[in-house]
C-alpha positions as CSV (number, residue, x, y, z in Angstrom):
1,X,-17.6,-58.8,-61.9
2,X,-19.8,-57.5,-64.7
3,X,-22.0,-54.5,-63.6
4,X,-23.5,-53.6,-67.0
5,X,-23.7,-54.8,-70.6
6,X,-24.5,-52.5,-73.4
7,X,-25.3,-54.1,-76.8
8,X,-25.7,-52.4,-80.1
9,X,-26.9,-54.0,-83.4
10,X,-26.6,-57.5,-82.0
11,X,-29.3,-60.0,-83.0
12,X,-32.6,-58.7,-81.5
13,X,-31.0,-55.8,-79.7
14,X,-30.8,-52.6,-81.7
15,X,-29.5,-50.9,-78.6
16,X,-30.0,-52.2,-75.1
17,X,-28.4,-51.8,-71.7
18,X,-28.5,-54.5,-69.0
19,X,-27.9,-53.8,-65.3
20,X,-26.3,-57.0,-64.0
21,X,-24.3,-56.4,-60.8
22,X,-23.8,-59.6,-59.0
23,X,-25.3,-63.0,-60.0
24,X,-28.8,-62.6,-61.6
25,X,-31.6,-64.6,-63.0
26,X,-32.9,-63.7,-66.5
27,X,-36.6,-64.6,-66.5
28,X,-39.2,-64.3,-69.2
29,X,-40.9,-66.1,-72.2
30,X,-39.2,-67.6,-75.2
31,X,-37.6,-65.4,-77.9
32,X,-37.4,-62.3,-75.8
33,X,-33.6,-62.0,-75.5
34,X,-32.4,-64.0,-72.5
35,X,-30.2,-66.3,-74.5
36,X,-29.2,-63.4,-76.8
37,X,-27.8,-61.6,-73.8
38,X,-25.8,-64.7,-72.7
39,X,-24.5,-65.1,-76.3
40,X,-23.5,-61.4,-76.5
41,X,-21.2,-61.9,-73.5
42,X,-19.8,-65.0,-75.0
43,X,-19.3,-63.3,-78.3
44,X,-17.6,-60.3,-76.6
45,X,-15.2,-62.8,-74.9
46,X,-14.4,-64.6,-78.1
47,X,-13.7,-61.4,-79.9
48,X,-11.4,-60.1,-77.2
49,X,-9.4,-63.4,-76.9
50,X,-9.0,-63.5,-80.7
51,X,-7.7,-60.0,-80.9
52,X,-5.4,-60.4,-77.9
53,X,-3.9,-63.5,-79.5
54,X,-3.0,-61.7,-82.7
55,X,-2.7,-58.0,-81.7
56,X,-2.2,-58.0,-78.0
57,X,1.0,-56.9,-76.2
58,X,2.2,-60.5,-76.0
59,X,1.5,-61.3,-79.6
60,X,4.6,-59.3,-80.8
61,X,2.4,-57.7,-83.5
62,X,4.0,-54.8,-85.3
63,X,0.7,-53.2,-86.3
64,X,0.7,-49.5,-85.4
65,X,-3.0,-49.0,-85.8
66,X,-5.9,-50.6,-84.0
67,X,-6.5,-53.0,-86.9
68,X,-9.2,-55.6,-86.7
69,X,-8.5,-59.3,-86.5
70,X,-10.3,-61.7,-89.0
71,X,-12.5,-64.4,-87.5
72,X,-13.9,-67.0,-89.9
73,X,-17.3,-68.6,-89.5
74,X,-15.5,-71.9,-88.8
75,X,-13.6,-70.3,-85.9
76,X,-16.6,-68.5,-84.5
77,X,-17.3,-70.9,-81.7
78,X,-19.6,-68.7,-79.6
79,X,-22.8,-69.2,-81.7
80,X,-23.7,-71.5,-84.6
81,X,-24.0,-69.3,-87.7
82,X,-24.9,-70.1,-91.3
83,X,-23.7,-66.6,-92.3
84,X,-21.9,-64.0,-90.3
85,X,-24.5,-61.3,-90.9
86,X,-26.9,-63.3,-88.7
87,X,-25.1,-61.6,-85.8
88,X,-26.6,-58.2,-86.8
89,X,-30.0,-57.0,-85.9
90,X,-32.3,-57.8,-88.9
91,X,-29.1,-59.0,-90.6
92,X,-28.4,-55.4,-91.5
93,X,-24.6,-55.2,-91.5
94,X,-24.3,-52.0,-93.5
95,X,-25.8,-48.5,-93.2
96,X,-28.8,-47.7,-95.4
97,X,-29.5,-44.3,-96.8
98,X,-31.8,-43.5,-93.8
99,X,-29.0,-44.3,-91.4
100,X,-26.1,-42.3,-92.7
101,X,-25.0,-39.0,-91.1
102,X,-22.1,-36.6,-91.8
103,X,-19.8,-37.9,-94.5
104,X,-21.0,-41.5,-94.2
105,X,-22.3,-43.2,-97.3
106,X,-24.9,-46.0,-97.8
107,X,-23.2,-49.3,-97.6
108,X,-20.7,-48.3,-94.9
109,X,-20.3,-51.2,-92.5
110,X,-22.6,-51.0,-89.5
111,X,-20.6,-51.6,-86.3
112,X,-21.8,-54.2,-84.0
113,X,-20.5,-53.4,-80.5
114,X,-20.7,-55.1,-77.1
115,X,-19.5,-53.2,-74.0
116,X,-18.9,-54.7,-70.6
117,X,-18.7,-52.5,-67.6
118,X,-17.4,-54.0,-64.4
119,X,-15.4,-53.6,-61.3
120,X,-12.1,-55.1,-60.3
121,X,-9.9,-55.2,-57.2
122,X,-8.7,-51.6,-57.8
123,X,-11.1,-49.8,-60.1
124,X,-14.1,-50.0,-62.4
125,X,-13.5,-50.7,-66.0
126,X,-15.2,-50.6,-69.4
127,X,-14.3,-52.6,-72.5
128,X,-16.0,-52.3,-75.9
129,X,-15.5,-54.9,-78.6
130,X,-16.5,-53.9,-82.1
131,X,-17.4,-56.3,-85.0
132,X,-17.4,-55.4,-88.7
133,X,-19.0,-57.6,-91.3
134,X,-16.8,-58.4,-94.3
135,X,-18.1,-61.6,-96.0
136,X,-20.7,-64.3,-95.2
137,X,-17.8,-66.3,-93.7
138,X,-15.7,-63.5,-92.2
139,X,-15.9,-60.6,-89.7
140,X,-13.2,-58.3,-88.3
141,X,-13.0,-57.7,-84.6
142,X,-11.2,-55.1,-82.5
143,X,-11.4,-53.2,-79.2
144,X,-12.9,-49.7,-79.6
145,X,-10.3,-47.0,-80.6
146,X,-10.4,-45.2,-77.3
147,X,-9.4,-48.3,-75.2
148,X,-5.7,-48.3,-74.1
149,X,-4.0,-51.6,-75.0
150,X,-2.3,-52.1,-71.7
151,X,-5.7,-51.7,-69.9
152,X,-7.2,-54.3,-72.2
153,X,-4.6,-56.9,-71.3
154,X,-4.8,-56.2,-67.6
155,X,-8.6,-56.5,-67.5
156,X,-8.7,-59.5,-69.9
157,X,-6.5,-61.5,-67.6
158,X,-9.2,-61.3,-64.9
159,X,-12.2,-62.2,-67.1
160,X,-12.9,-65.9,-67.8
161,X,-16.2,-66.4,-69.5
162,X,-17.8,-69.9,-69.8
163,X,-21.1,-70.3,-71.6
164,X,-23.1,-73.5,-71.0
165,X,-26.1,-74.0,-73.4
166,X,-29.0,-76.3,-72.5
167,X,-28.1,-80.0,-72.3
168,X,-29.0,-81.7,-75.6
169,X,-28.2,-85.4,-75.1
170,X,-25.0,-87.5,-75.0
171,X,-23.4,-89.8,-77.5
172,X,-22.6,-93.5,-76.8
173,X,-18.9,-92.9,-76.8
174,X,-16.5,-89.9,-76.8
175,X,-12.8,-89.6,-77.6
176,X,-10.4,-86.9,-76.3
177,X,-11.0,-83.5,-77.9
178,X,-8.8,-80.5,-77.9
179,X,-10.1,-77.3,-76.2
180,X,-10.8,-75.5,-79.5
181,X,-13.0,-78.3,-80.7
182,X,-14.8,-78.5,-77.4
183,X,-15.5,-74.8,-77.6
184,X,-16.9,-75.3,-81.0
185,X,-19.3,-78.0,-79.9
186,X,-20.4,-75.9,-77.0
187,X,-21.1,-73.0,-79.4
188,X,-23.1,-75.3,-81.6
189,X,-25.3,-76.2,-78.6
190,X,-23.9,-79.7,-78.0
191,X,-22.4,-79.5,-74.5
192,X,-23.3,-83.1,-73.9
193,X,-20.9,-84.2,-76.5
194,X,-17.9,-83.1,-74.3
195,X,-19.3,-84.3,-70.9
196,X,-16.7,-87.1,-70.7
197,X,-13.9,-84.7,-71.6
198,X,-15.1,-82.4,-68.8
199,X,-15.1,-85.3,-66.3
200,X,-11.6,-86.4,-67.4
201,X,-10.4,-82.8,-67.0
202,X,-11.9,-82.6,-63.5
203,X,-10.2,-85.9,-62.5
204,X,-6.8,-84.4,-63.1
205,X,-7.2,-82.2,-60.0
206,X,-7.9,-84.4,-56.9
207,X,-9.7,-81.7,-54.9
208,X,-12.1,-81.0,-57.8
209,X,-12.8,-84.7,-58.3
210,X,-13.6,-85.2,-54.7
211,X,-15.9,-82.2,-54.8
212,X,-17.9,-83.4,-57.8
213,X,-18.2,-86.9,-56.4
214,X,-19.5,-85.5,-53.1
215,X,-22.0,-83.4,-55.0
216,X,-23.3,-86.4,-57.0
217,X,-23.6,-88.5,-53.9
218,X,-25.5,-85.8,-51.9
219,X,-27.9,-85.0,-54.8
220,X,-28.5,-88.4,-56.4
221,X,-27.1,-91.0,-54.0
222,X,-25.0,-92.2,-56.9
223,X,-21.3,-93.0,-56.9
224,X,-19.2,-91.5,-59.7
225,X,-16.3,-93.7,-60.8
226,X,-13.0,-92.4,-62.0
227,X,-12.9,-91.9,-65.8
228,X,-10.4,-94.0,-67.8
229,X,-8.8,-93.1,-71.1
230,X,-5.2,-94.3,-71.2
231,X,-4.9,-97.2,-73.6
232,X,-8.5,-97.0,-74.7
233,X,-10.0,-95.6,-77.9
234,X,-12.8,-93.8,-76.0
235,X,-13.1,-92.2,-72.6
236,X,-14.8,-94.5,-70.2
237,X,-17.1,-92.8,-67.6
238,X,-19.2,-94.9,-65.3
239,X,-21.2,-94.6,-62.2
240,X,-22.9,-96.9,-59.7
241,X,-26.7,-96.4,-59.2
242,X,-26.3,-96.1,-55.4
243,X,-23.6,-96.1,-52.7
244,X,-22.7,-99.8,-52.0
245,X,-21.9,-99.6,-48.3
246,X,-24.9,-97.5,-47.6
247,X,-27.2,-100.0,-49.3
248,X,-25.6,-103.0,-47.6
249,X,-24.1,-104.3,-50.9
250,X,-20.5,-105.1,-51.5
251,X,-20.8,-104.1,-55.1
252,X,-23.3,-102.5,-57.5
253,X,-23.3,-102.7,-61.3
254,X,-21.1,-100.2,-63.1
255,X,-23.1,-98.3,-65.7
256,X,-21.9,-96.0,-68.5
257,X,-23.1,-92.4,-67.8
258,X,-25.1,-92.5,-71.1
259,X,-27.4,-95.0,-69.3
260,X,-28.4,-92.4,-66.7
261,X,-31.5,-90.2,-66.9
262,X,-31.5,-86.7,-68.5
263,X,-31.8,-85.0,-65.1
264,X,-28.7,-86.7,-63.8
265,X,-26.8,-85.9,-67.0
266,X,-27.9,-82.3,-66.9
267,X,-26.6,-81.8,-63.3
268,X,-23.4,-83.7,-64.1
269,X,-22.8,-81.5,-67.0
270,X,-23.3,-78.3,-64.9
271,X,-21.0,-79.6,-62.2
272,X,-18.5,-80.7,-64.9
273,X,-18.3,-77.1,-66.2
274,X,-18.0,-75.7,-62.7
275,X,-15.0,-77.8,-61.8
276,X,-13.3,-78.2,-65.1
277,X,-13.6,-74.6,-66.3
278,X,-13.0,-72.2,-63.5
279,X,-14.7,-69.0,-64.5
280,X,-15.2,-65.5,-63.3
281,X,-18.5,-65.3,-65.3
282,X,-20.6,-68.4,-65.9
283,X,-23.5,-68.2,-68.3
284,X,-26.0,-70.9,-67.8
285,X,-28.9,-71.3,-70.3
286,X,-31.8,-73.1,-68.8
287,X,-29.9,-75.2,-66.2
288,X,-33.2,-76.4,-64.8
289,X,-34.1,-78.3,-68.1
290,X,-34.9,-82.0,-67.5
291,X,-35.0,-81.5,-63.7
292,X,-37.8,-82.4,-61.4
293,X,-39.3,-79.4,-59.5
294,X,-37.7,-80.5,-56.2
295,X,-34.4,-81.2,-57.8
296,X,-34.4,-77.7,-59.4
297,X,-34.1,-76.0,-56.1
298,X,-31.5,-78.4,-54.7
299,X,-29.3,-78.0,-57.8
300,X,-29.8,-74.2,-57.9
301,X,-28.8,-73.9,-54.2
302,X,-25.7,-76.1,-54.9
303,X,-24.7,-74.0,-58.0
304,X,-25.0,-70.8,-56.0
305,X,-22.9,-72.3,-53.1
306,X,-20.1,-73.4,-55.4
307,X,-20.2,-70.1,-57.3
308,X,-20.0,-68.2,-54.0
309,X,-17.0,-70.3,-52.9
310,X,-15.2,-69.7,-56.2
311,X,-16.0,-66.0,-56.5
312,X,-17.9,-66.7,-59.7
313,X,-20.7,-64.5,-61.1
314,X,-23.7,-66.5,-62.3
315,X,-26.0,-65.3,-65.1
316,X,-28.8,-67.8,-65.5
317,X,-31.5,-67.7,-68.2
318,X,-34.6,-69.7,-67.0
319,X,-38.3,-70.3,-67.2
320,X,-38.3,-72.1,-63.9
321,X,-40.8,-70.9,-61.3
322,X,-38.7,-72.6,-58.6
323,X,-35.6,-70.6,-59.5
324,X,-37.6,-67.4,-59.6
325,X,-39.3,-68.0,-56.3
326,X,-35.9,-68.6,-54.6
327,X,-34.3,-65.5,-55.9
328,X,-34.6,-62.0,-54.4
329,X,-36.5,-59.6,-56.8
330,X,-33.5,-57.3,-57.1
331,X,-31.5,-60.2,-58.6
332,X,-34.0,-60.9,-61.4
333,X,-34.1,-59.2,-64.8
334,X,-37.5,-59.5,-66.4
335,X,-37.7,-59.9,-70.2
336,X,-41.5,-59.7,-70.6
337,X,-41.3,-56.0,-71.5
338,X,-38.1,-54.1,-72.2
339,X,-35.5,-55.9,-70.0
340,X,-35.6,-54.4,-66.5
341,X,-34.6,-55.4,-63.0
342,X,-37.3,-56.1,-60.5
343,X,-37.7,-54.2,-57.3
344,X,-40.4,-55.8,-55.1
345,X,-41.8,-59.3,-54.3
346,X,-45.1,-58.5,-56.1
347,X,-43.2,-58.1,-59.4
348,X,-41.5,-61.5,-58.9
349,X,-44.8,-63.1,-58.1
350,X,-46.2,-61.7,-61.4
351,X,-43.3,-63.1,-63.3
352,X,-43.8,-66.5,-61.8
353,X,-47.5,-66.5,-62.7
354,X,-46.9,-65.2,-66.2
355,X,-44.5,-68.1,-66.9
356,X,-47.0,-70.6,-65.5
357,X,-50.2,-69.2,-67.1
358,X,-49.5,-67.2,-70.2
359,X,-49.3,-68.4,-73.8
360,X,-47.2,-66.6,-76.4
361,X,-50.5,-65.2,-77.8
362,X,-51.5,-63.9,-74.4
363,X,-48.2,-62.1,-74.2
364,X,-48.5,-60.6,-77.7
365,X,-52.1,-59.4,-77.1
366,X,-51.3,-58.0,-73.6
367,X,-48.5,-55.9,-75.1
368,X,-50.8,-54.4,-77.6
369,X,-54.2,-54.2,-75.8
370,X,-55.3,-51.8,-73.1
371,X,-58.0,-54.1,-71.8
372,X,-58.9,-57.8,-71.5
373,X,-62.3,-59.4,-71.2
374,X,-62.8,-62.6,-69.1
375,X,-65.8,-64.8,-70.0
376,X,-67.1,-68.2,-69.1
377,X,-66.9,-69.4,-72.6
378,X,-66.8,-68.5,-76.3
379,X,-70.6,-68.8,-76.4
380,X,-70.8,-65.7,-74.1
381,X,-68.5,-63.7,-76.4
382,X,-70.6,-64.5,-79.4
383,X,-73.8,-63.7,-77.6
384,X,-72.5,-60.3,-76.5
385,X,-71.3,-59.5,-80.0
386,X,-74.7,-60.2,-81.6
387,X,-76.6,-58.4,-78.8
388,X,-74.3,-55.4,-79.3
389,X,-75.1,-55.4,-83.0
390,X,-78.8,-55.6,-82.4
391,X,-78.7,-52.7,-79.9
392,X,-76.5,-50.7,-82.2
393,X,-74.1,-50.4,-79.2
394,X,-70.6,-49.1,-79.8
395,X,-69.2,-52.2,-78.1
396,X,-70.0,-54.0,-81.3
397,X,-67.1,-52.4,-83.1
398,X,-64.8,-53.8,-80.4
399,X,-66.3,-57.3,-80.2
400,X,-66.4,-57.7,-83.9
401,X,-62.6,-57.1,-84.2
402,X,-61.2,-60.1,-82.4
403,X,-60.8,-58.4,-79.0
404,X,-58.4,-59.6,-76.4
405,X,-60.4,-62.0,-74.3
406,X,-59.7,-65.0,-72.1
407,X,-61.9,-68.1,-71.9
408,X,-62.2,-69.0,-68.2
409,X,-63.8,-72.3,-69.3
410,X,-66.2,-72.4,-66.4
411,X,-63.3,-72.6,-63.8
412,X,-63.3,-70.9,-60.5
413,X,-63.5,-67.1,-61.1
414,X,-60.3,-66.8,-59.0
415,X,-58.5,-68.3,-62.0
416,X,-59.4,-65.2,-64.0
417,X,-57.9,-63.0,-61.3
418,X,-54.7,-65.1,-61.3
419,X,-54.5,-64.8,-65.1
420,X,-55.0,-61.0,-64.9
421,X,-52.3,-60.8,-62.3
422,X,-49.9,-62.6,-64.7
423,X,-50.9,-60.3,-67.5
424,X,-49.8,-57.3,-65.5
425,X,-46.2,-58.6,-65.7
426,X,-46.4,-58.0,-69.4
427,X,-48.5,-54.8,-69.3
428,X,-48.8,-53.1,-65.8
429,X,-51.4,-50.7,-67.1
430,X,-53.8,-53.3,-68.5
431,X,-57.4,-53.2,-67.4
432,X,-59.9,-56.1,-67.3
433,X,-63.5,-56.9,-66.9
434,X,-64.8,-60.3,-65.7
435,X,-68.5,-61.2,-66.5
436,X,-69.7,-64.0,-64.3
437,X,-72.8,-66.2,-64.5
438,X,-75.3,-66.1,-61.7
439,X,-74.2,-69.5,-60.4
440,X,-71.2,-67.7,-58.8
441,X,-73.3,-65.2,-56.8
442,X,-72.2,-66.8,-53.5
443,X,-68.6,-65.8,-54.2
444,X,-68.0,-62.3,-52.8
445,X,-66.6,-59.7,-55.1
446,X,-63.5,-59.1,-52.9
447,X,-62.4,-62.6,-53.5
448,X,-62.5,-62.1,-57.3
449,X,-61.8,-58.5,-58.0
450,X,-58.4,-56.8,-58.0
451,X,-57.1,-53.3,-58.8
452,X,-57.8,-52.8,-62.5
453,X,-60.2,-55.8,-62.7
454,X,-64.0,-55.0,-62.7
455,X,-66.5,-57.8,-61.9
456,X,-69.9,-57.8,-63.6
457,X,-72.5,-60.5,-62.8
458,X,-75.5,-61.6,-64.7
459,X,-78.6,-61.5,-62.5
460,X,-79.9,-64.6,-64.2
461,X,-78.2,-68.0,-63.8
462,X,-76.3,-67.6,-67.1
463,X,-76.1,-65.5,-70.3
464,X,-78.1,-68.0,-72.3
465,X,-81.1,-67.3,-70.1
466,X,-81.5,-64.0,-71.9
467,X,-82.2,-65.9,-75.1
468,X,-85.5,-67.2,-73.7
469,X,-88.1,-64.9,-75.3
470,X,-91.0,-66.8,-76.9
471,X,-91.3,-64.3,-79.8
472,X,-87.6,-64.5,-80.6
473,X,-87.4,-68.3,-80.4
474,X,-90.6,-68.6,-82.4
475,X,-89.2,-66.4,-85.1
476,X,-85.9,-68.2,-85.2
477,X,-87.5,-71.7,-85.3
478,X,-89.9,-70.7,-88.1
479,X,-87.2,-69.1,-90.2
480,X,-88.3,-67.8,-93.6
481,X,-90.5,-70.8,-94.4
482,X,-94.3,-70.5,-94.2
483,X,-95.1,-74.2,-94.9
484,X,-97.4,-76.1,-92.7
485,X,-94.7,-78.4,-91.4
486,X,-92.6,-75.5,-90.2
487,X,-95.6,-73.9,-88.5
488,X,-96.3,-77.2,-86.7
489,X,-92.7,-77.5,-85.5
490,X,-92.7,-74.0,-84.1
491,X,-96.0,-74.7,-82.3
492,X,-94.4,-77.8,-80.7
493,X,-91.5,-75.7,-79.5
494,X,-93.8,-73.0,-78.1
495,X,-95.9,-75.6,-76.4
496,X,-92.8,-77.0,-74.7
497,X,-91.9,-73.5,-73.5
498,X,-95.4,-73.0,-72.0
499,X,-95.2,-76.3,-70.2
500,X,-91.7,-75.5,-68.8
501,X,-92.0,-71.8,-67.9
502,X,-94.0,-70.4,-65.0
503,X,-97.0,-68.5,-66.5
504,X,-95.6,-65.2,-65.2
505,X,-92.3,-65.8,-66.8
506,X,-93.8,-66.9,-70.1
507,X,-96.1,-63.9,-70.3
508,X,-93.4,-61.4,-69.4
509,X,-90.0,-62.9,-70.2
510,X,-88.1,-59.6,-69.7
511,X,-89.2,-59.2,-66.1
512,X,-87.0,-60.4,-63.3
513,X,-88.2,-63.6,-61.6
514,X,-86.6,-66.1,-59.1
515,X,-87.0,-68.8,-61.8
516,X,-84.2,-67.2,-63.8
517,X,-81.8,-67.2,-60.9
518,X,-82.0,-71.0,-60.4
519,X,-82.5,-72.3,-63.9
520,X,-79.6,-72.9,-66.4
521,X,-81.4,-72.4,-69.7
522,X,-78.6,-74.0,-71.7
523,X,-78.9,-77.4,-69.8
524,X,-82.5,-78.3,-70.4
525,X,-84.8,-75.4,-71.5
526,X,-83.2,-74.4,-74.8
527,X,-82.1,-77.9,-75.9
528,X,-85.7,-79.1,-75.1
529,X,-87.2,-76.3,-77.2
530,X,-84.9,-77.1,-80.2
531,X,-85.7,-80.8,-80.0
532,X,-89.4,-80.1,-79.9
533,X,-89.0,-77.8,-82.9
534,X,-87.0,-80.4,-84.8
535,X,-83.9,-78.2,-84.9
536,X,-80.3,-79.4,-84.3
537,X,-78.4,-76.5,-82.7
538,X,-75.4,-76.8,-80.4
539,X,-74.6,-74.5,-77.6
540,X,-71.8,-72.9,-79.7
541,X,-74.5,-71.9,-82.2
542,X,-76.8,-70.2,-79.9
543,X,-75.5,-66.8,-81.1
544,X,-77.7,-67.4,-84.2
545,X,-80.7,-66.9,-82.0
546,X,-79.2,-63.7,-80.5
547,X,-78.6,-62.4,-84.1
548,X,-82.3,-62.5,-84.9
549,X,-83.6,-60.9,-81.7
550,X,-85.1,-57.4,-81.8
551,X,-84.1,-54.6,-79.4
552,X,-87.4,-54.8,-77.6
553,X,-86.7,-58.5,-76.8
554,X,-83.4,-57.8,-75.1
555,X,-83.2,-57.2,-71.3
556,X,-81.9,-53.8,-70.3
557,X,-79.3,-55.7,-68.2
558,X,-77.6,-56.7,-71.5
559,X,-76.9,-53.1,-72.3
560,X,-75.5,-52.6,-68.8
561,X,-73.0,-55.3,-69.4
562,X,-72.1,-53.9,-72.8
563,X,-71.5,-50.5,-71.3
564,X,-69.2,-52.0,-68.7
565,X,-67.0,-54.0,-71.1
566,X,-66.9,-51.1,-73.5
567,X,-65.4,-48.9,-70.9
568,X,-62.5,-51.4,-70.6
569,X,-62.1,-52.5,-74.2
570,X,-62.9,-49.3,-76.2
571,X,-59.3,-48.1,-76.1
572,X,-58.3,-51.0,-78.3
573,X,-60.1,-49.5,-81.3
C-alpha cells in the first residue's frame, strides 16, 4: 500500500509531497492537481515496468551501470502527449543558468522524479523513478542510483497499478485488442473503447463474471449477458433491461450495451476494471461522472466494498459532494490550497460547500484577497464607491480597484454566510463584511454572522433611500442646462417628491424617520421622480446620482458603512 508520493518537476508540481496511507479521496476544483497526482503514479508504474523489462534481473541485461531505458512517445501509454517535455513543470526539461549549482552547466537535463513510499508484508519501502528528456519523442527512465536492483524487483512484483480515466463514450463495435493497445487507449483517455474487451476478460473467470452480473442486477436491475466473440468480427456484449423472472416475463429484448445510458456504462466500466484488472492500487478519475446523486453513493459503497475484499487501495479524484460527505475527513486530501489532508468534519463540510458554491473566479480571488464584501446587488457596490469618492474616504481606493465582492442577488442573507463558509476552504484567514438592506431587520444577527463575518445593516429600507435628497436630485435632473424646458422638468420632479414625501422628510431628508424604514425608494419613489423629470434612468445607473452628491447631502450612516467595509478590505491594497 502506498503511504506517500513525492513528485519533483512533474507537470504542475515543482516539488510536492502527498500523504496517502490507505484509500483516499482527492477533492477540489478543476486544474488543481488531482488528475496530475493520479497520472504521476501511473507514469511511475510505466517507467518501472519498462525498466524492469529491459534492465531488470530477469531481462538478462549485461549493463553494468544503472543505464536508462528509452521510452518513445508512441509507447508512453500513461498520458497522451504531443511532446515529451509536456511531462515537465513549465515544459522546462533542462537547467537554466539560475538553476545550476556546483559543476553543473546550463542545459543539463533536469531530472523528473516520482517517489513512492509504502509498506509491505515485511517492511516499508521507497522507490524513486527518474525521467530524463532527450528528444520531443523520447525520454530515458531508470530507478534512482541508490536503489538496489533486487529490492526493486521484489517490490515491483507486489505493485499493480491500474489507472481509470473518466468515461468518454463507447463505440458501436469493438474488436479484440492486445493489452498494450488497450493501455494506450486508456492513457489517451478512451477507456470506453475497451469496455467490451474488459467484459470478455472478466468472462474468462467464472467467479468474476458471477460477481459483476450480481453487481449489475443489484444496482440497475439489469441482466448482463455473456459476451460472445468466437467466430465473430466484433465482440458482442448485450444486456436485458430488467430481470425477466422478476418482471413476470419469459423473455426481454437483448440490447447492445452501447444502447444503455451513460450512467450504466460508467458503472459497468468501473466494475469491468475491478474484475478484469486486479490491482493493488486503483486510480479512479471522477468515477461519479454521469451518475445520479443517489447512484453515486450506491456505486461508491460498492467500489469500497469490492476494494476492501480484494485488498486494493483506492485513490479517487472527484468533485462529488456525495463522495465527500460519505468519507471520513482524515481520508480526504483537499486541493483547494496546497494539497493537505483534512482533520475534522468542519473542514470536510467546507470542501463540500466550496465545490457546490464557488466559481473558478471565486477561488482565484479568495486566494489573493484578505477580505470579501457581500452586497445585495451591483447597484450597492457602485453607490458605495461613488459615496466614498464624494467623502474622500480611503475606502474609495479599495472600491475603485475591482475589490473581491459577492453579489447576494437579494437572496436570503444566510446564503452569504454559506458562501463565506465555502471561501474559508480556500483561504481560512479570509474576513468578510455583509451589508444588508433594512428589509432584513427581522433576521437576528446570530443567524447570519459567523466568525470572521461582520454584519452591517442600513437603518433605512435600502441603500437607494440615501439618494433621496431634493437638492441632489434637483441638481442631477437639471444637469448643466439652463433652458426653460429643463427647469420645468426639474420642477415637475420636485413637485412629485413633495407630494410623495411626508413634509418632515422633505424638509430634513438627512434626519431619521419611520418613513425611510418602510419605503423602498428604488421601487416607486425614484422611478416616479425620474419619469416626472423626463429622465430615463435604470436602477443600475443610480450611481450617477450618487456621483453628483455633495458631502453635506450624505447621511453620516454612509460613512459608518464605509468605515466598516474598509476595515475588512483595506489589506487588499
